[in-house]
BANUVO-34240 format. One record per residue (C-alpha): x, y, z; residue number from 1. Coordinates in nm, 4 decimals, always signed. Layout:
// residues N
{X: X; Y: Y; Z: Z; num: NUM}
...
This chain:
// residues 281
{X: -3.5613; Y: -0.1290; Z: +10.5119; num: 1}
{X: -3.2048; Y: -0.1544; Z: +10.6428; num: 2}
{X: -2.9634; Y: -0.3101; Z: +10.3953; num: 3}
{X: -2.6331; Y: -0.2771; Z: +10.5840; num: 4}
{X: -2.7268; Y: -0.5268; Z: +10.8540; num: 5}
{X: -2.8495; Y: -0.8830; Z: +10.8398; num: 6}
{X: -3.2254; Y: -0.8608; Z: +10.8915; num: 7}
{X: -3.2183; Y: -1.1885; Z: +11.0823; num: 8}
{X: -3.0040; Y: -1.0234; Z: +11.3519; num: 9}
{X: -3.2570; Y: -0.7451; Z: +11.4170; num: 10}
{X: -3.4993; Y: -0.8260; Z: +11.6964; num: 11}
{X: -3.7188; Y: -0.5164; Z: +11.6838; num: 12}
{X: -3.9786; Y: -0.4486; Z: +11.4181; num: 13}
{X: -3.8761; Y: -0.1686; Z: +11.1846; num: 14}
{X: -4.1896; Y: +0.0473; Z: +11.1817; num: 15}
{X: -4.3583; Y: +0.2682; Z: +10.9293; num: 16}
{X: -4.2673; Y: +0.6013; Z: +11.0843; num: 17}
{X: -4.5975; Y: +0.7613; Z: +10.9856; num: 18}
{X: -4.7993; Y: +0.5031; Z: +11.1816; num: 19}
{X: -4.7926; Y: +0.5961; Z: +11.5541; num: 20}
{X: -4.8995; Y: +0.2535; Z: +11.6790; num: 21}
{X: -4.6080; Y: +0.0892; Z: +11.4989; num: 22}
{X: -4.3621; Y: +0.3451; Z: +11.6344; num: 23}
{X: -4.4994; Y: +0.2914; Z: +11.9846; num: 24}
{X: -4.4622; Y: -0.0860; Z: +11.9577; num: 25}
{X: -4.1066; Y: -0.0505; Z: +11.8333; num: 26}
{X: -4.0129; Y: +0.1870; Z: +12.1158; num: 27}
{X: -4.1400; Y: -0.0427; Z: +12.3898; num: 28}
{X: -3.9952; Y: -0.3411; Z: +12.2060; num: 29}
{X: -3.6514; Y: -0.1803; Z: +12.1945; num: 30}
{X: -3.6576; Y: -0.1214; Z: +12.5698; num: 31}
{X: -3.7569; Y: -0.4830; Z: +12.6278; num: 32}
{X: -3.4777; Y: -0.6117; Z: +12.4049; num: 33}
{X: -3.2259; Y: -0.3890; Z: +12.5816; num: 34}
{X: -3.3364; Y: -0.5101; Z: +12.9254; num: 35}
{X: -3.3203; Y: -0.8721; Z: +12.8107; num: 36}
{X: -2.9635; Y: -0.8199; Z: +12.6918; num: 37}
{X: -2.8792; Y: -0.6367; Z: +13.0132; num: 38}
{X: -3.0089; Y: -0.9174; Z: +13.2317; num: 39}
{X: -2.8183; Y: -1.1751; Z: +13.0254; num: 40}
{X: -2.5030; Y: -0.9665; Z: +13.0702; num: 41}
{X: -2.5559; Y: -0.9509; Z: +13.4469; num: 42}
{X: -2.6424; Y: -1.3195; Z: +13.4665; num: 43}
{X: -2.3246; Y: -1.4156; Z: +13.2816; num: 44}
{X: -2.1119; Y: -1.2018; Z: +13.5119; num: 45}
{X: -2.2799; Y: -1.3251; Z: +13.8296; num: 46}
{X: -2.2392; Y: -1.6882; Z: +13.7241; num: 47}
{X: -1.8654; Y: -1.6320; Z: +13.6902; num: 48}
{X: -1.8278; Y: -1.4785; Z: +14.0357; num: 49}
{X: -2.1053; Y: -1.6439; Z: +14.2383; num: 50}
{X: -2.1912; Y: -1.9596; Z: +14.0503; num: 51}
{X: -2.4924; Y: -2.0817; Z: +13.8573; num: 52}
{X: -2.7254; Y: -2.0523; Z: +14.1587; num: 53}
{X: -2.6512; Y: -1.6869; Z: +14.2316; num: 54}
{X: -3.0110; Y: -1.5729; Z: +14.1915; num: 55}
{X: -3.1500; Y: -1.8458; Z: +14.4172; num: 56}
{X: -2.8935; Y: -1.7573; Z: +14.6823; num: 57}
{X: -2.9928; Y: -1.3909; Z: +14.6667; num: 58}
{X: -3.3563; Y: -1.4841; Z: +14.7067; num: 59}
{X: -3.2708; Y: -1.6943; Z: +15.0117; num: 60}
{X: -3.1001; Y: -1.3863; Z: +15.1554; num: 61}
{X: -3.4194; Y: -1.1895; Z: +15.0750; num: 62}
{X: -3.2288; Y: -0.9648; Z: +14.8370; num: 63}
{X: -3.4227; Y: -1.0790; Z: +14.5358; num: 64}
{X: -3.7300; Y: -1.2251; Z: +14.7012; num: 65}
{X: -4.0480; Y: -1.2048; Z: +14.4954; num: 66}
{X: -3.8691; Y: -1.0099; Z: +14.2241; num: 67}
{X: -3.8456; Y: -1.1059; Z: +13.8596; num: 68}
{X: -3.5366; Y: -0.9340; Z: +13.7222; num: 69}
{X: -3.6394; Y: -1.0267; Z: +13.3689; num: 70}
{X: -3.9143; Y: -0.7673; Z: +13.4098; num: 71}
{X: -3.7651; Y: -0.4462; Z: +13.2614; num: 72}
{X: -3.9203; Y: -0.2244; Z: +13.5277; num: 73}
{X: -3.7974; Y: -0.4404; Z: +13.8147; num: 74}
{X: -3.4470; Y: -0.4692; Z: +13.6704; num: 75}
{X: -3.4083; Y: -0.0966; Z: +13.6008; num: 76}
{X: -3.5413; Y: -0.0008; Z: +13.9461; num: 77}
{X: -3.3038; Y: -0.2466; Z: +14.1131; num: 78}
{X: -3.0035; Y: -0.1015; Z: +13.9342; num: 79}
{X: -3.0929; Y: +0.2665; Z: +13.9615; num: 80}
{X: -3.2515; Y: +0.2863; Z: +14.3067; num: 81}
{X: -3.0296; Y: +0.0478; Z: +14.5035; num: 82}
{X: -2.6718; Y: +0.1678; Z: +14.5018; num: 83}
{X: -2.5483; Y: -0.1444; Z: +14.6812; num: 84}
{X: -2.7365; Y: -0.3921; Z: +14.4635; num: 85}
{X: -2.5290; Y: -0.7054; Z: +14.3936; num: 86}
{X: -2.6564; Y: -0.6877; Z: +14.0351; num: 87}
{X: -2.4355; Y: -0.3847; Z: +13.9800; num: 88}
{X: -2.1174; Y: -0.5894; Z: +14.0191; num: 89}
{X: -2.0802; Y: -0.7102; Z: +13.6570; num: 90}
{X: -2.1486; Y: -0.3575; Z: +13.5313; num: 91}
{X: -1.8993; Y: -0.2009; Z: +13.7693; num: 92}
{X: -1.6382; Y: -0.4508; Z: +13.6569; num: 93}
{X: -1.6596; Y: -0.3207; Z: +13.2988; num: 94}
{X: -1.7578; Y: +0.0448; Z: +13.3269; num: 95}
{X: -1.4783; Y: +0.2669; Z: +13.4690; num: 96}
{X: -1.5579; Y: +0.4033; Z: +13.8137; num: 97}
{X: -1.5320; Y: +0.7593; Z: +13.6845; num: 98}
{X: -1.8292; Y: +0.6847; Z: +13.4561; num: 99}
{X: -2.0558; Y: +0.5116; Z: +13.7087; num: 100}
{X: -2.2587; Y: +0.8221; Z: +13.7954; num: 101}
{X: -2.3251; Y: +0.9055; Z: +13.4309; num: 102}
{X: -2.4026; Y: +0.5427; Z: +13.3445; num: 103}
{X: -2.6629; Y: +0.4958; Z: +13.6172; num: 104}
{X: -2.8084; Y: +0.8385; Z: +13.5450; num: 105}
{X: -2.8760; Y: +0.7208; Z: +13.1898; num: 106}
{X: -3.0304; Y: +0.4003; Z: +13.3208; num: 107}
{X: -3.2570; Y: +0.6114; Z: +13.5399; num: 108}
{X: -3.3472; Y: +0.8226; Z: +13.2361; num: 109}
{X: -3.4384; Y: +0.5028; Z: +13.0527; num: 110}
{X: -3.6583; Y: +0.3934; Z: +13.3418; num: 111}
{X: -3.8462; Y: +0.7204; Z: +13.3031; num: 112}
{X: -3.8677; Y: +0.6793; Z: +12.9267; num: 113}
{X: -4.0056; Y: +0.3286; Z: +12.9703; num: 114}
{X: -4.2889; Y: +0.4653; Z: +13.1828; num: 115}
{X: -4.3755; Y: +0.7173; Z: +12.9109; num: 116}
{X: -4.3672; Y: +0.4647; Z: +12.6278; num: 117}
{X: -4.5519; Y: +0.1876; Z: +12.8106; num: 118}
{X: -4.8261; Y: +0.4207; Z: +12.9347; num: 119}
{X: -4.8673; Y: +0.6047; Z: +12.6028; num: 120}
{X: -4.7651; Y: +0.9344; Z: +12.7609; num: 121}
{X: -4.5690; Y: +1.0641; Z: +12.4612; num: 122}
{X: -4.6403; Y: +1.1282; Z: +12.0978; num: 123}
{X: -4.4881; Y: +0.8233; Z: +11.9246; num: 124}
{X: -4.3136; Y: +0.9752; Z: +11.6269; num: 125}
{X: -3.9761; Y: +0.9529; Z: +11.4551; num: 126}
{X: -3.8099; Y: +1.2167; Z: +11.6738; num: 127}
{X: -3.9176; Y: +1.0499; Z: +11.9980; num: 128}
{X: -3.8040; Y: +0.7127; Z: +11.8701; num: 129}
{X: -3.4718; Y: +0.8559; Z: +11.7578; num: 130}
{X: -3.4083; Y: +1.0055; Z: +12.1023; num: 131}
{X: -3.4901; Y: +0.6713; Z: +12.2656; num: 132}
{X: -3.2610; Y: +0.4820; Z: +12.0289; num: 133}
{X: -2.9694; Y: +0.7129; Z: +12.1051; num: 134}
{X: -3.0244; Y: +0.6815; Z: +12.4817; num: 135}
{X: -3.0454; Y: +0.3013; Z: +12.4678; num: 136}
{X: -2.7350; Y: +0.2771; Z: +12.2564; num: 137}
{X: -2.5300; Y: +0.5041; Z: +12.4821; num: 138}
{X: -2.5957; Y: +0.2613; Z: +12.7658; num: 139}
{X: -2.5651; Y: -0.0589; Z: +12.5638; num: 140}
{X: -2.2422; Y: +0.0511; Z: +12.3974; num: 141}
{X: -2.0613; Y: +0.0632; Z: +12.7317; num: 142}
{X: -2.1501; Y: -0.3015; Z: +12.7969; num: 143}
{X: -2.1131; Y: -0.4199; Z: +12.4353; num: 144}
{X: -2.4706; Y: -0.5480; Z: +12.4300; num: 145}
{X: -2.6089; Y: -0.6954; Z: +12.1084; num: 146}
{X: -2.8938; Y: -0.4422; Z: +12.1055; num: 147}
{X: -2.6558; Y: -0.1883; Z: +11.9512; num: 148}
{X: -2.7271; Y: -0.3628; Z: +11.6187; num: 149}
{X: -3.0984; Y: -0.2976; Z: +11.6625; num: 150}
{X: -3.0222; Y: +0.0642; Z: +11.7454; num: 151}
{X: -2.8142; Y: +0.1054; Z: +11.4321; num: 152}
{X: -3.0864; Y: -0.0459; Z: +11.2175; num: 153}
{X: -3.3460; Y: +0.1897; Z: +11.3629; num: 154}
{X: -3.1303; Y: +0.4967; Z: +11.3168; num: 155}
{X: -3.0650; Y: +0.3937; Z: +10.9581; num: 156}
{X: -3.4408; Y: +0.3879; Z: +10.9096; num: 157}
{X: -3.5117; Y: +0.7170; Z: +11.0869; num: 158}
{X: -3.2222; Y: +0.9258; Z: +10.9529; num: 159}
{X: -3.0598; Y: +0.7292; Z: +10.6689; num: 160}
{X: -2.8419; Y: +1.0147; Z: +10.5461; num: 161}
{X: -2.7504; Y: +1.1839; Z: +10.8726; num: 162}
{X: -2.4307; Y: +1.1332; Z: +11.0733; num: 163}
{X: -2.4149; Y: +0.8323; Z: +11.3013; num: 164}
{X: -2.5244; Y: +0.9420; Z: +11.6485; num: 165}
{X: -2.4560; Y: +0.6176; Z: +11.8272; num: 166}
{X: -2.0854; Y: +0.6409; Z: +11.9021; num: 167}
{X: -1.9693; Y: +0.6898; Z: +12.2587; num: 168}
{X: -1.6971; Y: +0.9301; Z: +12.3619; num: 169}
{X: -1.4060; Y: +0.7062; Z: +12.4577; num: 170}
{X: -1.0343; Y: +0.7609; Z: +12.4940; num: 171}
{X: -0.8568; Y: +0.8263; Z: +12.1611; num: 172}
{X: -0.6658; Y: +0.5285; Z: +12.0235; num: 173}
{X: -0.3554; Y: +0.7436; Z: +11.9821; num: 174}
{X: -0.2211; Y: +1.0687; Z: +12.1226; num: 175}
{X: -0.2246; Y: +1.3784; Z: +11.9047; num: 176}
{X: +0.1554; Y: +1.3743; Z: +11.8783; num: 177}
{X: +0.1485; Y: +1.0154; Z: +11.7560; num: 178}
{X: -0.1163; Y: +1.1009; Z: +11.4977; num: 179}
{X: +0.0913; Y: +1.3867; Z: +11.3656; num: 180}
{X: +0.3884; Y: +1.1576; Z: +11.3084; num: 181}
{X: +0.1752; Y: +0.9210; Z: +11.1027; num: 182}
{X: -0.0088; Y: +1.1711; Z: +10.8816; num: 183}
{X: +0.2441; Y: +1.1485; Z: +10.6017; num: 184}
{X: +0.1814; Y: +0.7775; Z: +10.5505; num: 185}
{X: -0.1863; Y: +0.8330; Z: +10.4766; num: 186}
{X: -0.2004; Y: +1.1747; Z: +10.3134; num: 187}
{X: -0.0460; Y: +1.3624; Z: +10.0252; num: 188}
{X: -0.0171; Y: +1.7246; Z: +9.9202; num: 189}
{X: -0.2614; Y: +1.7054; Z: +9.6318; num: 190}
{X: -0.5596; Y: +1.5484; Z: +9.8080; num: 191}
{X: -0.8903; Y: +1.7330; Z: +9.8359; num: 192}
{X: -0.9738; Y: +1.9727; Z: +10.1148; num: 193}
{X: -1.1523; Y: +1.8221; Z: +10.4154; num: 194}
{X: -1.5266; Y: +1.8425; Z: +10.3531; num: 195}
{X: -1.4980; Y: +1.8968; Z: +9.9764; num: 196}
{X: -1.8113; Y: +1.7485; Z: +9.8129; num: 197}
{X: -1.7925; Y: +1.3826; Z: +9.7130; num: 198}
{X: -2.0701; Y: +1.2543; Z: +9.4887; num: 199}
{X: -1.9547; Y: +0.8961; Z: +9.4399; num: 200}
{X: -2.0171; Y: +0.6463; Z: +9.3035; num: 201}
{X: -1.9639; Y: +0.4695; Z: +9.6342; num: 202}
{X: -1.8895; Y: +0.1013; Z: +9.6829; num: 203}
{X: -2.1656; Y: -0.1062; Z: +9.8433; num: 204}
{X: -2.0011; Y: -0.1221; Z: +10.1858; num: 205}
{X: -2.0852; Y: +0.1293; Z: +10.4588; num: 206}
{X: -1.8870; Y: +0.2067; Z: +10.7724; num: 207}
{X: -1.9043; Y: +0.3815; Z: +11.1088; num: 208}
{X: -1.6285; Y: +0.6025; Z: +11.2479; num: 209}
{X: -1.6616; Y: +0.5815; Z: +11.6241; num: 210}
{X: -1.5457; Y: +0.8567; Z: +11.8522; num: 211}
{X: -1.2602; Y: +0.6469; Z: +11.9890; num: 212}
{X: -1.1182; Y: +0.6335; Z: +11.6356; num: 213}
{X: -1.2206; Y: +0.2791; Z: +11.5509; num: 214}
{X: -1.3699; Y: +0.2147; Z: +11.2065; num: 215}
{X: -1.6390; Y: -0.0526; Z: +11.1842; num: 216}
{X: -1.7847; Y: -0.2330; Z: +10.8833; num: 217}
{X: -2.1591; Y: -0.1859; Z: +10.9384; num: 218}
{X: -2.2490; Y: -0.5155; Z: +10.7753; num: 219}
{X: -1.9962; Y: -0.7523; Z: +10.9343; num: 220}
{X: -1.9208; Y: -0.5541; Z: +11.2546; num: 221}
{X: -1.5495; Y: -0.6086; Z: +11.1884; num: 222}
{X: -1.3082; Y: -0.3384; Z: +11.3050; num: 223}
{X: -1.0394; Y: -0.2099; Z: +11.0697; num: 224}
{X: -0.7861; Y: -0.2193; Z: +11.3530; num: 225}
{X: -0.8408; Y: -0.5931; Z: +11.3898; num: 226}
{X: -0.7778; Y: -0.6594; Z: +11.0214; num: 227}
{X: -0.4728; Y: -0.4539; Z: +10.9230; num: 228}
{X: -0.1710; Y: -0.3309; Z: +11.1247; num: 229}
{X: -0.2319; Y: +0.0401; Z: +11.0570; num: 230}
{X: -0.6086; Y: +0.0309; Z: +11.1041; num: 231}
{X: -0.6143; Y: +0.2110; Z: +11.4383; num: 232}
{X: -0.3667; Y: +0.4711; Z: +11.3174; num: 233}
{X: -0.5825; Y: +0.5504; Z: +11.0161; num: 234}
{X: -0.8872; Y: +0.5681; Z: +11.2411; num: 235}
{X: -0.7071; Y: +0.8161; Z: +11.4657; num: 236}
{X: -0.6379; Y: +1.0339; Z: +11.1610; num: 237}
{X: -1.0020; Y: +1.0206; Z: +11.0545; num: 238}
{X: -1.1396; Y: +1.1127; Z: +11.3962; num: 239}
{X: -0.8866; Y: +1.3955; Z: +11.4205; num: 240}
{X: -1.0335; Y: +1.5324; Z: +11.0986; num: 241}
{X: -1.3963; Y: +1.4736; Z: +11.1999; num: 242}
{X: -1.4171; Y: +1.4653; Z: +11.5819; num: 243}
{X: -1.7904; Y: +1.3909; Z: +11.5837; num: 244}
{X: -1.7376; Y: +1.0599; Z: +11.4024; num: 245}
{X: -2.0291; Y: +0.9242; Z: +11.2025; num: 246}
{X: -2.1058; Y: +0.7262; Z: +10.8926; num: 247}
{X: -1.8469; Y: +0.6737; Z: +10.6230; num: 248}
{X: -1.8725; Y: +0.5784; Z: +10.2573; num: 249}
{X: -1.5861; Y: +0.5045; Z: +10.0171; num: 250}
{X: -1.5565; Y: +0.5620; Z: +9.6429; num: 251}
{X: -1.4142; Y: +0.3045; Z: +9.4066; num: 252}
{X: -1.0924; Y: +0.5089; Z: +9.3928; num: 253}
{X: -1.0521; Y: +0.4993; Z: +9.7730; num: 254}
{X: -1.1809; Y: +0.8420; Z: +9.8725; num: 255}
{X: -1.3376; Y: +0.8230; Z: +10.2182; num: 256}
{X: -1.6460; Y: +1.0417; Z: +10.2541; num: 257}
{X: -1.8145; Y: +1.1537; Z: +10.5760; num: 258}
{X: -2.1414; Y: +1.3404; Z: +10.6166; num: 259}
{X: -2.0849; Y: +1.7145; Z: +10.6638; num: 260}
{X: -2.4059; Y: +1.9024; Z: +10.7368; num: 261}
{X: -2.6169; Y: +1.8096; Z: +10.4362; num: 262}
{X: -2.3824; Y: +1.6310; Z: +10.1976; num: 263}
{X: -2.1026; Y: +1.3765; Z: +10.1728; num: 264}
{X: -1.7572; Y: +1.5352; Z: +10.1890; num: 265}
{X: -1.3946; Y: +1.4288; Z: +10.1551; num: 266}
{X: -1.2177; Y: +1.2968; Z: +10.4646; num: 267}
{X: -0.9134; Y: +1.1032; Z: +10.3382; num: 268}
{X: -0.7954; Y: +0.8780; Z: +10.0600; num: 269}
{X: -0.6833; Y: +0.5202; Z: +10.1118; num: 270}
{X: -0.5336; Y: +0.2405; Z: +9.9068; num: 271}
{X: -0.6596; Y: -0.1187; Z: +9.9062; num: 272}
{X: -0.3788; Y: -0.2259; Z: +10.1425; num: 273}
{X: -0.4781; Y: +0.0368; Z: +10.4016; num: 274}
{X: -0.8521; Y: -0.0412; Z: +10.4026; num: 275}
{X: -1.0769; Y: -0.3394; Z: +10.4718; num: 276}
{X: -0.9353; Y: -0.6368; Z: +10.2811; num: 277}
{X: -1.1301; Y: -0.7069; Z: +9.9632; num: 278}
{X: -1.3367; Y: -0.3886; Z: +9.9703; num: 279}
{X: -1.1240; Y: -0.1947; Z: +9.7218; num: 280}
{X: -0.9657; Y: -0.3339; Z: +9.4063; num: 281}
């Protein structure tokens, strides 16, 4: 069971991974939750630009006639197979144009995955579910959909001690030259080598280092950069030391540990004033 997230916020059933029928139900359920969030995102954007009756107007123009866009299959086909679909507008407004091809390719991949999961054409096991979770999250992350919480909970269940695989590759929060200037404020000559084993004990909080350098509290979803002035700078240092990002834990003395291969290893050391308020004493 996932402890780092509020169970009430998780909308998919966390399965017993050794029971194929439960894994199958969770996989199809995750796709349905994603598509529900995606439609809500599109609906919100279309209401802002076209008004509350946007869908009715499209149906009058025969663009959405006889189609239920709350049906995952219909929605995904509309977005992936119709390049001029009006439903793409809210997505295109948020996703950079340079990423459109990759984004819609992933949506098309998800359409194919949905067919496999719905028609029982795959072996429903932990590895298949993990691959689906990562694909869903890569799409949802771009649009900041709530389903990313469900994805995190599932990955916690499937691979609780492996690096976080849900972060997207985004632009760094600071240039390398800027990071170099700031290193001295967060490091010292006698700290451990990067990757040196850390055995804890760790505080109860758990974090995610995203590949854009942001550090997120996995329980509250708060970002370090939103809470303290130097949060983004520290995050840039951490991602420079571990470019793949991933899960972070912190010892009571402020040593930040990341997962290196098969064990927790040293990444940096922080003081209470340079970490999440109230997490270190």
